[in-house]
BAZAKE-424516 format. One record per residue (C-alpha): x, y, z; residue number from 1; residue in three letters. Coordinates in steps of 0.02 Angstrom, whole numbers, plus 50000, padded with zeros to 5 digits. Last residue first. Layout:
BEGIN
- u;v;w;num;residuo
- X;Y;Z;NUM;ALA
...
% end
This chain:
BEGIN
- u;v;w;num;residuo
- 46616;46828;50961;234;UNK
- 46548;46997;50931;233;UNK
- 46444;47073;51075;232;UNK
- 46509;46988;51223;231;UNK
- 46688;46993;51191;230;UNK
- 46666;47180;51130;229;UNK
- 46607;47219;51301;228;UNK
- 46744;47141;51391;227;UNK
- 46868;47229;51280;226;UNK
- 46779;47397;51306;225;UNK
- 46798;47365;51504;224;UNK
- 46969;47324;51496;223;UNK
- 47026;47480;51403;222;UNK
- 46894;47576;51503;221;UNK
- 46988;47537;51656;220;UNK
- 47158;47590;51596;219;UNK
- 47084;47745;51538;218;UNK
- 47013;47778;51722;217;UNK
- 47179;47748;51790;216;UNK
- 47255;47879;51686;215;UNK
- 47374;47852;51544;214;UNK
- 47289;47938;51406;213;UNK
- 47302;48128;51377;212;UNK
- 47423;48182;51495;211;UNK
- 47537;48028;51471;210;UNK
- 47537;48066;51286;209;UNK
- 47595;48252;51326;208;UNK
- 47722;48201;51458;207;UNK
- 47799;48095;51328;206;UNK
- 47787;47900;51324;205;UNK
- 47880;47843;51168;204;UNK
- 47820;47673;51126;203;UNK
- 47971;47558;51055;202;UNK
- 47911;47413;50943;201;UNK
- 47936;47229;50950;200;UNK
- 47849;47154;50805;199;UNK
- 47714;47022;50830;198;UNK
- 47650;46900;50691;197;UNK
- 47487;46852;50608;196;UNK
- 47432;46764;50459;195;UNK
- 47242;46804;50431;194;UNK
- 47129;46673;50465;193;UNK
- 46978;46782;50431;192;UNK
- 46883;46740;50596;191;UNK
- 47048;46744;50698;190;UNK
- 47111;46897;50636;189;UNK
- 46932;46973;50639;188;UNK
- 46920;46938;50830;187;UNK
- 47094;47004;50860;186;UNK
- 47040;47157;50769;185;UNK
- 46886;47168;50863;184;UNK
- 46987;47180;51031;183;UNK
- 47071;47332;50972;182;UNK
- 46916;47410;50912;181;UNK
- 46867;47402;51092;180;UNK
- 46937;47591;51103;179;UNK
- 46785;47662;51032;178;UNK
- 46694;47630;50872;177;UNK
- 46666;47450;50874;176;UNK
- 46602;47389;50703;175;UNK
- 46771;47375;50609;174;UNK
- 46746;47305;50445;173;UNK
- 46929;47253;50368;172;UNK
- 46909;47120;50228;171;UNK
- 46988;47238;50099;170;UNK
- 47122;47308;50219;169;UNK
- 47162;47125;50279;168;UNK
- 47200;47059;50099;167;UNK
- 47272;47229;50054;166;UNK
- 47416;47199;50176;165;UNK
- 47440;47243;50355;164;UNK
- 47538;47340;50484;163;UNK
- 47486;47388;50657;162;UNK
- 47525;47514;50781;161;UNK
- 47384;47546;50901;160;UNK
- 47448;47411;51037;159;UNK
- 47292;47353;51107;158;UNK
- 47325;47169;51062;157;UNK
- 47490;47169;51160;156;UNK
- 47534;46997;51199;155;UNK
- 47474;46901;51047;154;UNK
- 47511;46718;51029;153;UNK
- 47355;46690;50927;152;UNK
- 47289;46566;51074;151;UNK
- 47325;46701;51200;150;UNK
- 47218;46829;51104;149;UNK
- 47081;46698;51082;148;UNK
- 47077;46654;51267;147;UNK
- 47044;46835;51305;146;UNK
- 47038;46880;51498;145;UNK
- 47227;46863;51523;144;UNK
- 47269;46956;51365;143;UNK
- 47143;47102;51428;142;UNK
- 47220;47096;51594;141;UNK
- 47409;47120;51533;140;UNK
- 47349;47271;51446;139;UNK
- 47269;47346;51603;138;UNK
- 47417;47303;51710;137;UNK
- 47543;47380;51592;136;UNK
- 47434;47537;51572;135;UNK
- 47426;47558;51761;134;UNK
- 47617;47526;51792;133;UNK
- 47659;47648;51634;132;UNK
- 47742;47553;51497;131;UNK
- 47941;47588;51490;130;UNK
- 47972;47429;51588;129;UNK
- 47884;47342;51456;128;UNK
- 48032;47342;51335;127;UNK
- 48137;47199;51404;126;UNK
- 48142;47118;51239;125;UNK
- 47962;47095;51207;124;UNK
- 47804;47168;51297;123;UNK
- 47781;47327;51202;122;UNK
- 47710;47238;51049;121;UNK
- 47676;47298;50873;120;UNK
- 47544;47184;50777;119;UNK
- 47588;47123;50602;118;UNK
- 47458;47083;50477;117;UNK
- 47461;46966;50329;116;UNK
- 47615;46874;50354;115;UNK
- 47712;46756;50232;114;UNK
- 47875;46852;50249;113;UNK
- 47964;46972;50132;112;UNK
- 47850;47114;50099;111;UNK
- 47760;47112;50255;110;UNK
- 47913;47100;50350;109;UNK
- 47989;47260;50269;108;UNK
- 47827;47340;50313;107;UNK
- 47854;47305;50504;106;UNK
- 48031;47352;50496;105;UNK
- 47995;47518;50414;104;UNK
- 47852;47552;50539;103;UNK
- 47970;47521;50686;102;UNK
- 48085;47658;50621;101;UNK
- 47934;47770;50609;100;UNK
- 47918;47765;50783;99;UNK
- 47747;47773;50870;98;UNK
- 47710;47892;51028;97;UNK
- 47703;48054;50941;96;UNK
- 47517;48088;50988;95;UNK
- 47429;48042;50803;94;UNK
- 47446;47852;50828;93;UNK
- 47489;47747;50670;92;UNK
- 47378;47619;50590;91;UNK
- 47487;47560;50436;90;UNK
- 47424;47487;50269;89;UNK
- 47518;47401;50143;88;UNK
- 47467;47372;49946;87;UNK
- 47385;47534;49882;86;UNK
- 47430;47552;49697;85;UNK
- 47289;47662;49661;84;UNK
- 47196;47739;49813;83;UNK
- 47034;47633;49866;82;UNK
- 47126;47545;50010;81;UNK
- 47172;47712;50080;80;UNK
- 46995;47791;50088;79;UNK
- 46923;47648;50165;78;UNK
- 47079;47616;50278;77;UNK
- 47053;47804;50344;76;UNK
- 46870;47779;50377;75;UNK
- 46896;47612;50470;74;UNK
- 47021;47687;50573;73;UNK
- 46916;47841;50617;72;UNK
- 46766;47730;50660;71;UNK
- 46885;47620;50783;70;UNK
- 46959;47790;50858;69;UNK
- 46791;47859;50913;68;UNK
- 46645;47947;50828;67;UNK
- 46680;48121;50856;66;UNK
- 46552;48234;50747;65;UNK
- 46590;48300;50577;64;UNK
- 46705;48162;50540;63;UNK
- 46848;48231;50429;62;UNK
- 46970;48156;50292;61;UNK
- 47135;48245;50269;60;UNK
- 47279;48195;50155;59;UNK
- 47449;48258;50195;58;UNK
- 47539;48432;50183;57;UNK
- 47581;48452;50356;56;UNK
- 47489;48618;50356;55;UNK
- 47325;48525;50309;54;UNK
- 47353;48421;50453;53;UNK
- 47377;48572;50567;52;UNK
- 47221;48650;50500;51;UNK
- 47115;48505;50533;50;UNK
- 47197;48489;50707;49;UNK
- 47144;48665;50756;48;UNK
- 47034;48611;50898;47;UNK
- 46864;48545;50921;46;UNK
- 46907;48372;50840;45;UNK
- 46771;48284;50752;44;UNK
- 46870;48132;50717;43;UNK
- 47000;48202;50603;42;UNK
- 47059;48061;50495;41;UNK
- 47230;48095;50432;40;UNK
- 47289;48011;50281;39;UNK
- 47479;47973;50235;38;UNK
- 47547;47927;50082;37;UNK
- 47735;47999;50073;36;UNK
- 47797;47868;50190;35;UNK
- 47976;47909;50239;34;UNK
- 47986;48101;50255;33;UNK
- 47791;48079;50274;32;UNK
- 47811;48015;50444;31;UNK
- 47909;48183;50509;30;UNK
- 47769;48276;50422;29;UNK
- 47625;48174;50505;28;UNK
- 47706;48189;50690;27;UNK
- 47754;48366;50665;26;UNK
- 47578;48427;50611;25;UNK
- 47489;48320;50736;24;UNK
- 47571;48380;50882;23;UNK
- 47483;48528;50970;22;UNK
- 47321;48508;50865;21;UNK
- 47288;48326;50934;20;UNK
- 47101;48353;50964;19;UNK
- 47062;48186;50901;18;UNK
- 47151;48114;50752;17;UNK
- 47154;47937;50678;16;UNK
- 47319;47916;50581;15;UNK
- 47314;47782;50430;14;UNK
- 47485;47764;50350;13;UNK
- 47474;47702;50166;12;UNK
- 47616;47590;50081;11;UNK
- 47625;47578;49896;10;UNK
- 47731;47729;49874;9;UNK
- 47864;47674;49988;8;UNK
- 48013;47681;49893;7;UNK
- 47963;47829;49797;6;UNK
- 47999;47968;49936;5;UNK
- 48172;47889;49967;4;UNK
- 48212;47883;50147;3;UNK
- 48223;47690;50187;2;UNK
- 48312;47664;50346;1;UNK
% end
């Protein structure tokens, strides 16, 4: 793994945060050991997320009210792409599910391969067994219902771990504030003809992350948001 603080000075991690005060300091501080440039977007949290972000020693941008993950990602990317020397960007979850080692591999591919954006996938190399059943069914349904996703060869478009270059960052204009921003990413990849690839990644499902986002209602919302986006922005 790359551990030198100067090796990834051209990489920015964008972390959307909503009421993640229990874990965000550890998540951000751990990632900063490898990627020193991190911006956390506190999306109207009602807990101590902002204080914990400051304690981690990373950049903080705040939304006064909760606007949704898509809006938080857009705000974070706009902040990061304006920083001198920024060339690569990563969307990274605040709840501890994503692994820094996967980010290292994704950024390495961006540096050496003709790729604009890499999307993490849980459905490669037998890794899908770790995905909770309801979540797995919802993600598979999204792919089934989206001809564009299948045509681009994406198997896990709602994976929040993505790495992309400045071409993508400069053109990124997310309009969907909620979870449907993931489907919007697929639309933008297709519209702008960004060169896309997938990267097998490990998602760590902890008791904390399961309690926050692995319910049946959450799975239904993923499908519903994806269908809404398909209707609103083709």
